[in-house]
N, C-alpha and C positions, 0 to 999 in steps of 0.2 A: 479437498479436505486437508486441514492442517493438523499437525501433531506438535503441540507446544512443547512437550517433554523432550523431543529429540531434535527440534529445529528444522523439521522438514514439512513439505507439502506433497501430497500424493495425488496423482492424476488417475482418475477412475473412468473406465469406459461406461457410459450411461446405459448401454444396451444390456450388458451382462454383469456389470459391477466388478469386473476384473481390474487389477491394478496395472496401469499402463506405464507408470514411472514414479519414482520418488526423487524429489529435488530438495537441495538445501535452501532454507528460507530464513536464516538468521536465528537469533536467540529467542526462544519462546514466541513464535509467531502467533498472532491472534486476530488481526483484521485482514480481510481478503476481499479483493474486487477484481473483476475481469472486464477489460475494455474492448474485447473482440480480437485483440492481438496479444496483449500482455496481461500477466497476473501481477497485481500490486498487493504486497503484504507488509503489514507493520510488525515490528517486534518490540520487545520490552527494553531494548537498549537505545530507543529513540531514533530508529531507522525505518525507512520504507525501502523494500526490495522490489525490483522490477525483473520479472522472469518472462521469457518468451513462452507463450502457452503451447506452441506446437511441439517444442522439444525440452522445455524446462531450462533452457540456457539462461544463465544469470547475466542480465543486461547492465544492471547498476544497483548501487546502494546509496541512499541519500539521507542526510540528517534531517530530522523533523524536530518537533518540540519534545518535552519530557513525557515519557511513557505514552506513546501513541496507542490509541485503542481501536478506533474504527476508521475504515477507509471506504470511500465511495467515489463515484465518478459523475461528472456533470459539467456542462458548459465547456467541454474541452479541458477540464482540469481534474487532477487527483486532489481530493479533499480528505484531510486527516484530522481527527480530534485528538488532542493531547491532554490526557487526564491529570497530570501532576502540575501543569502550569496554566490550566484553563485557557488554552489557545487553540487555534485552528491553523493548520498548515495547508497551503494551496500551491500547486505547481501545474504548469501546462503539461499535458501528457506528451507533447512532442518535443519539449525541451525542459529538462528538470532543473529548475532553479527555485527551490522551495522558498516561500516567504511565510513567516509565522505571524499571525495576527492575534492580538489580545482581544478580550471582550470589548474594550474601548475602541480598538482599531478595526472592528468588523465592518464598519461603514466603508472602509477603504476597499473592501472586496468588490464593490461595484466597479471599480476601475479595472479589475481583471477581465471583465466581460468585453472590454473594448479592444 
């Protein structure tokens, strides 16, 4: 669960709903995804944050496009939609080197699968 007002994400035990931890997640976090090891969160400053799910340790913060909104995972990549510049950012989950694609450049995403 993220709390945009205070820039944190809260880990909750699914069995009883108790809070297991509260971790910093950037300014106004809003998009969140889990890949089995890491939590990926976008914030309103154009960043995506990588947290280790087991203990909330901050692994890294990476620049994306303008005002990232949603984050999802697939094909070994983190995918982020950027609302203010109509782009999509994509990065391999095992090495973060984000690339930003415009609507016209979305056909280039096919090369990421190779």
